[in-house]
N, C-alpha and C positions, 0 to 999 in steps of 0.2 A: 684727814681724820682729826676730829676735835679731841683735844686733850682734856680729860676731866681729872679732878683732884679729890681723892678721898684716901684715907689710910686703909690698907689691906693687911689684916693679921691672920695668920694661919695657925689653926690648932689641929694637930694630928691626933685623932681620938679613936679609942676602941680597939678591939682585937684585930681588925682588918686595916688599921692605920689609915682611917678615912680623914680627908682634909675638910675641916669646917672652917669657913671664912667669915670673919667679922670685918665689915666695912663701916668706917666711922668718919664723921665730920664734926667740927666744932660749931655749935650754935652761936651765931653772931651776937645775939642779945644776951644770952645767959652764960655763955662759955661752956655750957654743958655739952657732952658728947651725945650725938644722935647716931644710931646705927641700924644696920640690917645684918642678918645672919643667913648665909647660904649653906645649907646642909649641916645641921647641928651634930651629926655623928652619933656616937654612943659614949656613955660614961662622961658626960660633959662638965664635970666639976670645974676644970680649969677654965672653961668658957664661961660658966656661971659666975665664977669669982671675978673674971675680967669685966663682965657686963653689969656688975652690981650697981654702978653709978652711971650706966649708959641708958639713954632712952631708946629702946629697941622698937623700930617701927614695923618690922615684919620678919618672918622666917620664910625664906624662899627655898623650895626643894627642887633640885634638878631631877630627882626621881625618888621612888619610895622603897628601894631596897633597905633592909633593916639596918645596915651599917651607916646609912645616910639619915634615916629618920628616927633612930633609936632615942635620941635626945630631945625630940620635939616636945614631948609633954612637960619635961622638966624646964626647958627654956621658955615655953609658952606661958607656963604658970608663973615663973619668976619675973618675966618681962611684961606680961599682960598684952601680948601682941598677937596679930593674926598670922595664920599659916596659908601659904599659897602652893598649890600643886596642880599639875595637869589633870583634867577630868578623867583621862584614861586610867589613871592610877589613884583616883580619889578613894576608892574602896580598899586599896592596899594598906592604907594607914590603919584601918580597923580590923584587918584580916591577916593574922600571922602566917597563914598558908600562902597568901599572895605576896607579902613582903619578904618572904624567904626565911623568916626566923624559925618557922617550924621545921625547916629542912636542915638547919645548922645548929641543932641543939647541943652539940659539943662546944659551940662558940657562944651561944646566947640562949636565954629562955625565950619563949614565945613573946613577941612584942606587938603591942597595938596602941593606938592613940585615939583621941577624939577626932572627928572629921575636920578637915581643913575648912577655913572660913571662906577662901576664895579660890576660884579656878583660873588656871593659866591656859592661854591659847596662842597659836602662831600669830606673830605680828602685834601682839599686845604690847602696850607701853605702860610701864609702872613708874609713877613719880614718887620716888623715895629718897630720903636724905638729901633733897635738893637736886637730884639728878634723875635722868630718865633711863630706865633699863628696858631694853627691847627683849622680848621673849622669842626665841627660835625653837620650834618643835623639832627635835633631833632624835627621832626614834632609832632603834636598832639594838642598843644594849637592853632597853626595855621599851614598851610601846609608848609610854608617856614621858620619856626622857626629854628634858628641855635644856637649853643653854641660855645664859643671860649675857647680853652685850651692853656695855656702857662705855662710850668713847673707845679708848685703846684697851679696854679690859674685857676678856671673855671668860666666863665661868662655865666650863664644859661638862661638869659632872663626870660620868664614866663613859663618855663618848670618845674623847680624844685625850691621849696621854703623851708624855714626852717619848717619842720614838715607839709608840705603841697605840693600841686602840682598845675599846671596851670589849669584853667577852660577849658572845651572842648565844651561848649554850644554856642560858637560864630561861625559865618559862617566859614567853612573850618576846624573847630576843629574836632578831632576824638579821643575818649578815648583810643581805642586799640593802636593807634600810639603813644600817649603820654606815656603810660606805657611801650611800647617797647623801646621808646627813653631813658627812665630813666633806666630801668632794663638791657637792652642789650647794652647800650652805656655809659651813665653817671656812672652807678654803676660798670662798669669795670675799672674805674679810681682808683688810689691809695686812700685809706681811708683818708689820710691826706690832700687830695686836698681840697682847700678852695673854697667854692661855693659863688659866688656873684650873688644874684638873682635880678630879675627886680623889686621886691617889698620886703620890709621887710629887716630883718637883715641877716648877713652872717651865714654860717653854714659850715659843711664839709661833704664829701661823706660818711665817716665812720659813722658819727652821724646820717645821714639820713637813711642809710641802717639799722641801729639798732633801730631807733626811729620814722621814718616817718610812720604814721598809714595808709597812702594811698598806700604805696608800699610794705607792709609786705607780 
């Protein structure tokens, strides 16, 4: 497994404590930071403050539930960067009924954003911040859920957590798809692969294969 080097910072944001990830490298010529954001969460002020002097190349969304996409418009406007999402959830960004914010009005007002600039698909390779990120379509928690793999790093959204898995009782969720995504795709990765989930702490593929009670 090739080792890649970038800095990973976690910002736990919003009422559902969603992990937003900022990945940065230093530009060799200018010494300025370049970065990407995976799932900007909600109420992203801390994230916005951090990226004030960072050249953000993209916002990558693992899926379009409101707690993961609520900060998209603020971050996109501040950074002037494009947004990537799987086609199956492209219209969720613009529709509060689909992204769930209409169903959770005790937690959030209805949320919507402008459409994403780019679509994601299984097997796609994204060249960002000097590295290649592979897109894995990992449905189950939602139909357009994707995971991003770069070297020893896996950003799994709400598919795989430390000793847990994503819920499948929301619209578009499907238990069979979730377990297929984990067992047939994520668990094929090297055991030392670091898993950065959408909620909670980091783990590894090897630890989850040995200890996750939901995938035994």
